[in-house]
N, C-alpha and C positions, 0 to 999 in steps of 0.2 A: 296544900287538901292541911282539915284540918280533922279534929281527932274522929268528931262524928260522921265527918264525910270520909272517910277512913274504914271506920266499925263497917257502916253500910255496903260500900261498898268490899270488904272481906264474906260479909255476910252471905251477898249474892254470890261470889265467886266460891263459898261453901255451898250451893243445891247441890255440886256432882256428887258430892257425898253425901249428900243428903237422899238423891234418886238410889246411887247403890248400895244403900242402906236397903231401902224398899223395894231392891230389886231382890235381895237377898232374902228377904223377907218375904215376899209373894214365891219366891222358888222354895220357903221353907211352909210354905200354906199350901201352896199345889201340892207337893210331897206328901205331905199329913193325911188334907182333907180329899184325897182325888175322885172317891165315888159320886160328888158334888160338885157340878160346875154348873153354874148358878148367875147368871146375869146379876143376882146383888151383890156376888161375891168382889167379880167389879168393878161396881161403883164401889161399894167400900171402901173399897184398894185405893182407889182415884180421891176417895175423899179422903184416906187417913194420909196418902200422898202429899194433899196437899195440906190438910190439917201440920206433919207434918213438918213440909217448907216455912209455914205461915209461924210456923209455934220459934222456930231455928230467926226469924228476925225479932224478938222477942228480948230483949236485954234478958235473959234471964240464965242459970245455968243451965247445962244438957240435961242433965238428970232430972230434971224438971220435965222438959221434953220428953224424955220417956217413962216416967210416970205416968203424964197426959194418957198415951196413947198405949201403954200394957193399959191402964183402965179401961179406955174405950174400945183397946180390940178384947179384955175380956168379957165387957159386956156385950159385945156383939156376934161373942161367943156364945154370951150368956141368953140373950136371945135369940138365936138360930142355932143353933147346934144345943139347944137343954141336956142330951147328953154324951156330949164328944167336948165339955166340958176342959178336963184334961189333957187329952193332946193341942186345943188354945195353950193353955199353961207350959206344955211343955214346946211347943213353937218360940213361945217369948223369951223360956230361960234357954234354947238353943241359940237364937240370933242372939241374947244379950252374952251371952257363950262366945260365938265368934266373934261380935265385937271387942270383947275384951281379948281375946287367944288375937286379932289383928292390933291391936294395937300393942301388944307387947311384941309380938313383931317386927313391926315397925322399929316400937322404940332400941331391941336387939341391934337391931340392922345401925341404926343409928348410932349404938353404941358403938357396935365395931368401925364404922367407921373412920370415927374419934377418936377412937382407940388408934385405930392406924395410924393418919393425920396427927397424932400429939406425938406419935412415936419416932416417925417420919421429920417431926421439926426437931431442928438444930439450935439447941439455946444459946451456943457460944460463937 
């Protein structure tokens, strides 16, 4: 298997992570914009999810994907929810904070496991 085939298969298998991130974002969106249940929000959510998955296949850093989607979400909120743009900004900040918190928790669990394994390793 070549490097490009491996990267393609790996990016396909990483779709689950993108879907979970999209679900968390949609839960935050639904919690903040409770009063407005519009069919347009559902269509926009599907488009954002597909864009997120599509950008995931591009050979770029993940911060590019986050920046593009944050711009698209703020643009959508600016068009559809003109007076509530602060709520959309809060959702994006909360989402990225949850994302960073998840990374830090996973990293600390990994560090704990590695430290426990290295302590049990007998060098003699």
